[in-house]
N, C-alpha and C positions, 0 to 999 in steps of 0.2 A: 186842944190837947191832943198829943199823938200816942196812939196805943202800941204797946211793944208787942212783939210776938207771943210772949207768956199770955197777954190779953186774950188774942186769938185761939190759943190752945185752951184757955178756959171757956170761951165762947162754945167750941163744938163739945166740951165735956158737960156744960150746962144743958146743952140740946139733947145730949144723949140721955141725961138724967130726966129731962122733961119728957122724952119718949117713952122710958119707963113708966112714968106716971100716966100720960096717956094711953099706953097699951091696957095699963090695969083699969082704967076708968072708961074708956070708950072703944078697946078693941084693937086688935092686930092692924087692920086695914088703916086706921087712923094714926097709928103711931108710924107705920111706914109712909103714909102719905106726908106727914110732918117732917120726919127725919130723913128721908130718901127724897123724896120730889122736892119739898119745899127748902130744906136745909143744905144737904148735900149738894143737889146741883147748883145752888147758888155758890157753895164753896168751891166747887170744881171750877167754875167760870172764874173765880177770883184768884184761883191757884195760877191760872193762866197769865195773869197779870201781875201777881205780887209773890215773890219768893218765900216769904214767911209763910202764906197759904200751901204754896206747893209742899214744903217741908212737913207741915201738919197733915197733909192729906192721907199719907198712909196709915197714920195713927187713927184717923177719923174713920177710914175705911175698915180698920182693924176691930175697933170699938163697936161699930154697927154689925159686924160678923159675930160678936160676942152676944149682941142683944138679941138677935134673931137666928133662927135655924137657916141652914143653906137651903131647905126646901122652901121656907117661907120666903127668903130673898129671890131665890130663882123665879119662883111663881110671880111675885111682885115686879121684879124688874123685867121680866117677860112680857108682862101686860104694859108697864110703862114704856117699854121700847115700842111697842105697837100703837101705843096711843099718842105718843107724844114725838115732837121733832127733836131729836137731841143733836148738840153738837158733837163732834169727832171726841173731844175730851171727855165729855158727858158719857158717851157709849162705851168709851174705854173703861171709865170709873164704874159703870153699871155691870160691865164684864168682870171686871176684878172683884166687885162685891159679889157676884154670884157664882165665883169659882174658887175652889180649894187651891188648886195648882198656882195660881197667880198670887195668894196670899202668902204662901209657903214660900215663894220665891221672889217675893216683893222688892229686894234689893236691884233685882234685875231691871225693874220696871220703874221703880221710883228712887232717886237717889238719897241716900242717908244725908241728913243735914251736914255732917262734917265732910262728905264726899262733895256735896254740891258747892260748899263754901270755899273749898280748896282747889277747885278747877278753874 
């Protein structure tokens, strides 16, 4: 059975909901480990191979930024970058996640789905 892009969209939405529960039950670090290190980094890898993941990535990043403060994200991302060997796309996503500027100007960094399909 083949999944549609909508199924992938629901996947990251459910993961963000799970992170809310994890944060409430187990704390901030556990929620960040689950959502950023475990889920987002794999999502970024998949976005390099699958266009439907790439189209969803800006939305996933924006939702993570709604769940956590910029201070929380900067602190966590800084530690993650020091502890882990990240690929170039993963580093780029981590920098987007920990920056206000790039989120406000996301259309310059990640194409909207209607732009990427028409080109």
